[in-house]
Biopython code that builds the backbone (N, CA, C, O; Angstrom):
import numpy as np
from Bio.PDB.StructureBuilder import StructureBuilder

atoms = [
    (1, "MET", "N", (-47.309, 35.741, 37.141)),
    (1, "MET", "CA", (-48.331, 35.534, 38.113)),
    (1, "MET", "C", (-49.023, 34.005, 37.802)),
    (1, "MET", "O", (-49.481, 33.300, 38.701)),
    (2, "LYS", "N", (-49.013, 33.685, 36.589)),
    (2, "LYS", "CA", (-49.792, 32.469, 36.231)),
    (2, "LYS", "C", (-48.940, 31.290, 36.984)),
    (2, "LYS", "O", (-49.545, 30.331, 37.462)),
    (3, "SER", "N", (-47.521, 31.393, 37.074)),
    (3, "SER", "CA", (-46.793, 30.358, 37.605)),
    (3, "SER", "C", (-47.096, 30.255, 39.073)),
    (3, "SER", "O", (-46.865, 29.177, 39.620)),
    (4, "LEU", "N", (-47.603, 31.285, 39.799)),
    (4, "LEU", "CA", (-48.039, 31.269, 41.220)),
    (4, "LEU", "C", (-49.451, 30.960, 41.318)),
    (4, "LEU", "O", (-49.959, 30.867, 42.436)),
    (5, "GLY", "N", (-50.147, 30.790, 40.259)),
    (5, "GLY", "CA", (-51.581, 30.338, 40.278)),
    (5, "GLY", "C", (-52.576, 31.456, 40.417)),
    (5, "GLY", "O", (-53.731, 31.244, 40.786)),
    (6, "ILE", "N", (-52.072, 32.759, 40.091)),
    (6, "ILE", "CA", (-52.945, 33.962, 40.258)),
    (6, "ILE", "C", (-53.366, 34.463, 38.823)),
    (6, "ILE", "O", (-52.515, 34.579, 37.941)),
    (7, "ASP", "N", (-54.529, 34.721, 38.634)),
    (7, "ASP", "CA", (-54.984, 35.403, 37.325)),
    (7, "ASP", "C", (-54.434, 36.662, 37.128)),
    (7, "ASP", "O", (-54.596, 37.495, 38.019)),
    (8, "PRO", "N", (-53.760, 36.982, 36.040)),
    (8, "PRO", "CA", (-53.125, 38.241, 35.751)),
    (8, "PRO", "C", (-54.081, 39.308, 35.753)),
    (8, "PRO", "O", (-53.683, 40.407, 36.141)),
    (9, "VAL", "N", (-55.349, 39.168, 35.365)),
    (9, "VAL", "CA", (-56.392, 40.266, 35.287)),
    (9, "VAL", "C", (-56.795, 40.607, 36.725)),
    (9, "VAL", "O", (-56.964, 41.783, 37.048)),
    (10, "PHE", "N", (-56.949, 39.621, 37.577)),
    (10, "PHE", "CA", (-57.288, 39.707, 38.923)),
    (10, "PHE", "C", (-56.188, 40.455, 39.694)),
    (10, "PHE", "O", (-56.488, 41.306, 40.530)),
    (11, "PHE", "N", (-54.879, 40.127, 39.404)),
    (11, "PHE", "CA", (-53.781, 40.735, 39.947)),
    (11, "PHE", "C", (-53.702, 42.211, 39.588)),
    (11, "PHE", "O", (-53.373, 43.052, 40.424)),
    (12, "GLY", "N", (-54.001, 42.502, 38.368)),
    (12, "GLY", "CA", (-53.964, 43.781, 37.742)),
    (12, "GLY", "C", (-55.085, 44.709, 38.538)),
    (12, "GLY", "O", (-54.797, 45.849, 38.903)),
    (13, "VAL", "N", (-56.270, 44.174, 38.753)),
    (13, "VAL", "CA", (-57.278, 44.903, 39.503)),
    (13, "VAL", "C", (-56.795, 45.266, 40.898)),
    (13, "VAL", "O", (-56.962, 46.389, 41.373)),
    (14, "ILE", "N", (-56.232, 44.337, 41.491)),
    (14, "ILE", "CA", (-55.672, 44.644, 42.915)),
    (14, "ILE", "C", (-54.622, 45.604, 42.878)),
    (14, "ILE", "O", (-54.557, 46.463, 43.757)),
    (15, "MET", "N", (-53.734, 45.543, 41.887)),
    (15, "MET", "CA", (-52.788, 46.588, 41.810)),
    (15, "MET", "C", (-53.399, 47.937, 41.455)),
    (15, "MET", "O", (-52.996, 48.939, 42.047)),
    (16, "VAL", "N", (-54.292, 48.018, 40.579)),
    (16, "VAL", "CA", (-54.906, 49.307, 40.181)),
    (16, "VAL", "C", (-55.608, 49.983, 41.471)),
    (16, "VAL", "O", (-55.536, 51.197, 41.659)),
    (17, "VAL", "N", (-56.237, 49.178, 42.280)),
    (17, "VAL", "CA", (-56.976, 49.671, 43.377)),
    (17, "VAL", "C", (-55.965, 50.035, 44.404)),
    (17, "VAL", "O", (-56.162, 51.056, 45.063)),
    (18, "ASN", "N", (-54.906, 49.316, 44.614)),
    (18, "ASN", "CA", (-53.936, 49.679, 45.586)),
    (18, "ASN", "C", (-53.121, 51.018, 45.178)),
    (18, "ASN", "O", (-52.830, 51.839, 46.048)),
    (19, "LEU", "N", (-52.811, 51.183, 43.998)),
    (19, "LEU", "CA", (-52.157, 52.293, 43.499)),
    (19, "LEU", "C", (-53.050, 53.585, 43.545)),
    (19, "LEU", "O", (-52.576, 54.701, 43.760)),
    (20, "SER", "N", (-54.417, 53.334, 43.318)),
    (20, "SER", "CA", (-55.354, 54.513, 43.468)),
    (20, "SER", "C", (-55.431, 54.916, 44.854)),
    (20, "SER", "O", (-55.587, 56.112, 45.098)),
    (21, "MET", "N", (-55.334, 53.991, 45.889)),
    (21, "MET", "CA", (-55.312, 54.466, 47.193)),
    (21, "MET", "C", (-54.156, 55.328, 47.576)),
    (21, "MET", "O", (-54.320, 56.300, 48.314)),
    (22, "GLY", "N", (-52.897, 54.970, 47.053)),
    (22, "GLY", "CA", (-51.820, 55.755, 47.288)),
    (22, "GLY", "C", (-51.866, 57.190, 46.660)),
    (22, "GLY", "O", (-51.543, 58.220, 47.253)),
    (23, "SER", "N", (-52.335, 57.099, 45.321)),
    (23, "SER", "CA", (-52.435, 58.427, 44.660)),
    (23, "SER", "C", (-53.555, 59.400, 45.151)),
    (23, "SER", "O", (-53.461, 60.614, 44.965)),
    (24, "ARG", "N", (-54.572, 58.849, 45.756)),
    (24, "ARG", "CA", (-55.689, 59.655, 46.358)),
    (24, "ARG", "C", (-55.362, 60.192, 47.768)),
    (24, "ARG", "O", (-55.777, 61.278, 48.173)),
    (25, "LEU", "N", (-54.591, 59.355, 48.484)),
    (25, "LEU", "CA", (-54.250, 59.849, 49.821)),
    (25, "LEU", "C", (-53.026, 60.758, 49.882)),
    (25, "LEU", "O", (-52.869, 61.468, 50.875)),
    (26, "ALA", "N", (-52.156, 60.777, 48.882)),
    (26, "ALA", "CA", (-51.100, 61.757, 48.999)),
    (26, "ALA", "C", (-51.488, 63.087, 48.992)),
    (26, "ALA", "O", (-51.041, 63.793, 49.895)),
    (27, "PRO", "N", (-52.369, 63.677, 48.001)),
    (27, "PRO", "CA", (-52.882, 65.003, 48.026)),
    (27, "PRO", "C", (-53.621, 65.307, 49.297)),
    (27, "PRO", "O", (-53.540, 66.420, 49.817)),
    (28, "VAL", "N", (-54.343, 64.330, 49.808)),
    (28, "VAL", "CA", (-55.079, 64.523, 51.021)),
    (28, "VAL", "C", (-54.161, 64.891, 52.180)),
    (28, "VAL", "O", (-54.432, 65.825, 52.934)),
    (29, "ARG", "N", (-53.046, 64.122, 52.310)),
    (29, "ARG", "CA", (-52.085, 64.426, 53.285)),
    (29, "ARG", "C", (-51.449, 65.731, 53.108)),
    (29, "ARG", "O", (-51.188, 66.394, 54.113)),
    (30, "ARG", "N", (-51.167, 66.181, 51.924)),
    (30, "ARG", "CA", (-50.519, 67.393, 51.647)),
    (30, "ARG", "C", (-51.486, 68.531, 52.030)),
    (30, "ARG", "O", (-51.063, 69.514, 52.639)),
    (31, "HIS", "N", (-52.791, 68.405, 51.673)),
    (31, "HIS", "CA", (-53.731, 69.465, 52.108)),
    (31, "HIS", "C", (-53.983, 69.560, 53.556)),
    (31, "HIS", "O", (-54.158, 70.642, 54.117)),
    (32, "ALA", "N", (-54.003, 68.331, 54.204)),
    (32, "ALA", "CA", (-54.182, 68.389, 55.618)),
    (32, "ALA", "C", (-53.041, 68.970, 56.361)),
    (32, "ALA", "O", (-53.261, 69.632, 57.375)),
    (33, "LEU", "N", (-51.869, 68.774, 55.940)),
    (33, "LEU", "CA", (-50.736, 69.611, 56.527)),
    (33, "LEU", "C", (-50.763, 70.998, 56.291)),
    (33, "LEU", "O", (-50.402, 71.770, 57.179)),
    (34, "ARG", "N", (-51.197, 71.455, 55.061)),
    (34, "ARG", "CA", (-51.404, 72.797, 54.773)),
    (34, "ARG", "C", (-52.393, 73.497, 55.608)),
    (34, "ARG", "O", (-52.171, 74.599, 56.111)),
    (35, "LEU", "N", (-53.510, 72.826, 55.749)),
    (35, "LEU", "CA", (-54.710, 73.258, 56.643)),
    (35, "LEU", "C", (-54.151, 73.417, 58.042)),
    (35, "LEU", "O", (-54.433, 74.409, 58.714)),
    (36, "HIS", "N", (-53.417, 72.520, 58.456)),
    (36, "HIS", "CA", (-52.834, 72.539, 59.790)),
    (36, "HIS", "C", (-51.956, 73.712, 60.079)),
    (36, "HIS", "O", (-51.938, 74.261, 61.180)),
    (37, "GLY", "N", (-51.195, 74.097, 59.013)),
    (37, "GLY", "CA", (-50.257, 75.249, 59.187)),
    (37, "GLY", "C", (-50.959, 76.518, 59.058)),
    (37, "GLY", "O", (-50.811, 77.403, 59.901)),
    (38, "HIS", "N", (-51.777, 76.660, 57.964)),
    (38, "HIS", "CA", (-52.283, 77.938, 57.768)),
    (38, "HIS", "C", (-53.342, 78.277, 58.789)),
    (38, "HIS", "O", (-53.183, 79.314, 59.434)),
    (39, "ARG", "N", (-54.413, 77.521, 59.015)),
    (39, "ARG", "CA", (-55.506, 77.794, 59.915)),
    (39, "ARG", "C", (-55.175, 77.489, 61.409)),
    (39, "ARG", "O", (-55.924, 77.837, 62.322)),
    (40, "GLU", "N", (-54.058, 76.846, 61.590)),
    (40, "GLU", "CA", (-53.597, 76.399, 63.008)),
    (40, "GLU", "C", (-54.682, 75.417, 63.515)),
    (40, "GLU", "O", (-54.932, 75.388, 64.719)),
    (41, "GLU", "N", (-55.294, 74.663, 62.700)),
    (41, "GLU", "CA", (-56.159, 73.540, 63.170)),
    (41, "GLU", "C", (-55.186, 72.438, 63.814)),
    (41, "GLU", "O", (-54.058, 72.164, 63.402)),
    (42, "PRO", "N", (-55.832, 71.875, 64.882)),
    (42, "PRO", "CA", (-54.978, 70.724, 65.500)),
    (42, "PRO", "C", (-54.866, 69.623, 64.461)),
    (42, "PRO", "O", (-55.857, 69.363, 63.779)),
    (43, "LEU", "N", (-53.757, 68.972, 64.296)),
    (43, "LEU", "CA", (-53.473, 67.937, 63.307)),
    (43, "LEU", "C", (-54.392, 66.700, 63.589)),
    (43, "LEU", "O", (-54.797, 66.013, 62.651)),
    (44, "ASP", "N", (-54.693, 66.446, 64.786)),
    (44, "ASP", "CA", (-55.405, 65.206, 65.129)),
    (44, "ASP", "C", (-56.883, 65.493, 64.594)),
    (44, "ASP", "O", (-57.511, 64.545, 64.124)),
    (45, "ARG", "N", (-57.432, 66.690, 64.643)),
    (45, "ARG", "CA", (-58.758, 67.032, 64.233)),
    (45, "ARG", "C", (-58.758, 66.800, 62.595)),
    (45, "ARG", "O", (-59.641, 66.163, 62.022)),
    (46, "VAL", "N", (-57.751, 67.350, 62.000)),
    (46, "VAL", "CA", (-57.619, 67.277, 60.616)),
    (46, "VAL", "C", (-57.491, 65.763, 60.122)),
    (46, "VAL", "O", (-58.085, 65.375, 59.116)),
    (47, "CYS", "N", (-56.734, 64.993, 60.839)),
    (47, "CYS", "CA", (-56.626, 63.646, 60.382)),
    (47, "CYS", "C", (-57.826, 62.756, 60.662)),
    (47, "CYS", "O", (-58.079, 61.773, 59.966)),
    (48, "ARG", "N", (-58.593, 63.153, 61.756)),
    (48, "ARG", "CA", (-59.772, 62.424, 61.922)),
    (48, "ARG", "C", (-60.885, 62.472, 60.802)),
    (48, "ARG", "O", (-61.725, 61.587, 60.641)),
    (49, "ALA", "N", (-60.775, 63.657, 60.028)),
    (49, "ALA", "CA", (-61.602, 63.772, 58.943)),
    (49, "ALA", "C", (-61.149, 62.828, 57.747)),
    (49, "ALA", "O", (-61.967, 62.517, 56.881)),
    (50, "VAL", "N", (-59.895, 62.397, 57.710)),
    (50, "VAL", "CA", (-59.365, 61.547, 56.588)),
    (50, "VAL", "C", (-59.631, 59.996, 56.896)),
    (50, "VAL", "O", (-59.714, 59.156, 56.000)),
    (51, "TRP", "N", (-59.756, 59.707, 58.273)),
    (51, "TRP", "CA", (-59.907, 58.179, 58.418)),
    (51, "TRP", "C", (-61.068, 57.455, 57.789)),
    (51, "TRP", "O", (-60.977, 56.283, 57.424)),
    (52, "PRO", "N", (-62.188, 58.193, 57.668)),
    (52, "PRO", "CA", (-63.302, 57.352, 56.922)),
    (52, "PRO", "C", (-62.947, 57.039, 55.609)),
    (52, "PRO", "O", (-63.199, 55.908, 55.194)),
    (53, "LEU", "N", (-62.345, 57.945, 54.814)),
    (53, "LEU", "CA", (-61.798, 57.790, 53.519)),
    (53, "LEU", "C", (-60.885, 56.596, 53.352)),
    (53, "LEU", "O", (-61.030, 55.737, 52.482)),
    (54, "PHE", "N", (-59.895, 56.624, 54.301)),
    (54, "PHE", "CA", (-58.877, 55.592, 54.228)),
    (54, "PHE", "C", (-59.430, 54.184, 54.675)),
    (54, "PHE", "O", (-59.078, 53.184, 54.049)),
    (55, "PHE", "N", (-60.261, 54.092, 55.712)),
    (55, "PHE", "CA", (-60.812, 52.898, 56.090)),
    (55, "PHE", "C", (-61.720, 52.357, 54.858)),
    (55, "PHE", "O", (-61.675, 51.182, 54.492)),
    (56, "THR", "N", (-62.453, 53.225, 54.327)),
    (56, "THR", "CA", (-63.321, 52.787, 53.223)),
    (56, "THR", "C", (-62.398, 52.023, 52.069)),
    (56, "THR", "O", (-62.669, 50.937, 51.556)),
    (57, "MET", "N", (-61.300, 52.813, 51.802)),
    (57, "MET", "CA", (-60.465, 52.270, 50.643)),
    (57, "MET", "C", (-59.825, 50.894, 51.024)),
    (57, "MET", "O", (-59.679, 49.982, 50.211)),
    (58, "VAL", "N", (-59.434, 50.828, 52.428)),
    (58, "VAL", "CA", (-58.874, 49.634, 52.807)),
    (58, "VAL", "C", (-59.937, 48.390, 52.785)),
    (58, "VAL", "O", (-59.667, 47.252, 52.399)),
    (59, "ALA", "N", (-61.156, 48.823, 53.260)),
    (59, "ALA", "CA", (-62.115, 47.791, 53.194)),
    (59, "ALA", "C", (-62.453, 47.266, 51.709)),
    (59, "ALA", "O", (-62.641, 46.070, 51.485)),
    (60, "ILE", "N", (-62.512, 48.212, 50.761)),
    (60, "ILE", "CA", (-62.755, 47.767, 49.428)),
    (60, "ILE", "C", (-61.600, 46.916, 48.880)),
    (60, "ILE", "O", (-61.840, 45.982, 48.115)),
    (61, "LEU", "N", (-60.369, 47.221, 49.254)),
    (61, "LEU", "CA", (-59.247, 46.455, 48.896)),
    (61, "LEU", "C", (-59.277, 45.031, 49.424)),
    (61, "LEU", "O", (-59.065, 44.041, 48.724)),
    (62, "LEU", "N", (-59.561, 45.016, 50.735)),
    (62, "LEU", "CA", (-59.782, 43.686, 51.464)),
    (62, "LEU", "C", (-60.873, 42.735, 50.786)),
    (62, "LEU", "O", (-60.755, 41.520, 50.632)),
    (63, "LEU", "N", (-61.893, 43.481, 50.435)),
    (63, "LEU", "CA", (-63.038, 42.837, 49.893)),
    (63, "LEU", "C", (-62.619, 42.267, 48.515)),
    (63, "LEU", "O", (-62.899, 41.099, 48.246)),
    (64, "ILE", "N", (-61.996, 43.005, 47.687)),
    (64, "ILE", "CA", (-61.529, 42.551, 46.364)),
    (64, "ILE", "C", (-60.595, 41.458, 46.522)),
    (64, "ILE", "O", (-60.681, 40.486, 45.770)),
    (65, "THR", "N", (-59.632, 41.524, 47.502)),
    (65, "THR", "CA", (-58.656, 40.597, 47.631)),
    (65, "THR", "C", (-59.140, 39.235, 48.233)),
    (65, "THR", "O", (-58.612, 38.176, 47.894)),
    (66, "SER", "N", (-60.095, 39.296, 49.079)),
    (66, "SER", "CA", (-60.585, 38.100, 49.773)),
    (66, "SER", "C", (-61.656, 37.357, 49.001)),
    (66, "SER", "O", (-61.755, 36.140, 49.157)),
    (67, "VAL", "N", (-62.457, 38.003, 48.186)),
    (67, "VAL", "CA", (-63.477, 37.412, 47.355)),
    (67, "VAL", "C", (-62.767, 36.990, 46.054)),
    (67, "VAL", "O", (-62.188, 37.788, 45.317)),
    (68, "PRO", "N", (-62.869, 35.591, 45.827)),
    (68, "PRO", "CA", (-62.204, 35.098, 44.513)),
    (68, "PRO", "C", (-62.987, 35.551, 43.429)),
    (68, "PRO", "O", (-64.200, 35.711, 43.562)),
    (69, "PRO", "N", (-62.304, 35.807, 42.195)),
    (69, "PRO", "CA", (-63.014, 36.190, 40.978)),
    (69, "PRO", "C", (-63.966, 35.005, 40.516)),
    (69, "PRO", "O", (-63.909, 33.877, 41.006)),
    (70, "TRP", "N", (-64.833, 35.385, 39.530)),
    (70, "TRP", "CA", (-65.835, 34.401, 39.130)),
    (70, "TRP", "C", (-65.018, 33.272, 38.497)),
    (70, "TRP", "O", (-65.586, 32.274, 38.052)),
]
sb = StructureBuilder()
sb.init_structure("model")
sb.init_model(0)
sb.init_chain("A")
sb.init_seg("    ")
for serial, (resi, resn, name, xyz) in enumerate(atoms, 1):
    if name == "N":
        sb.init_residue(resn, " ", resi, " ")
    sb.init_atom(name, np.array(xyz, "f"), 0.0, 1.0, " ", f" {name:<3s}", serial, name[0])
structure = sb.get_structure()
């Protein structure tokens, strides 16, 4: 990363946030599909509940990526 001019610690923070997004949203997807199957909730209603979590995580990732470190 140093050869590309990116601080390795800053890159590590971006990677950790990005990986945590993936690890948190995978169980949410699994439970949403289970809720859809068991209680016969419409899938669009279940997915609407997940969007705020997803958009918040994406906003935080964009904020971390766009604001340069000290």
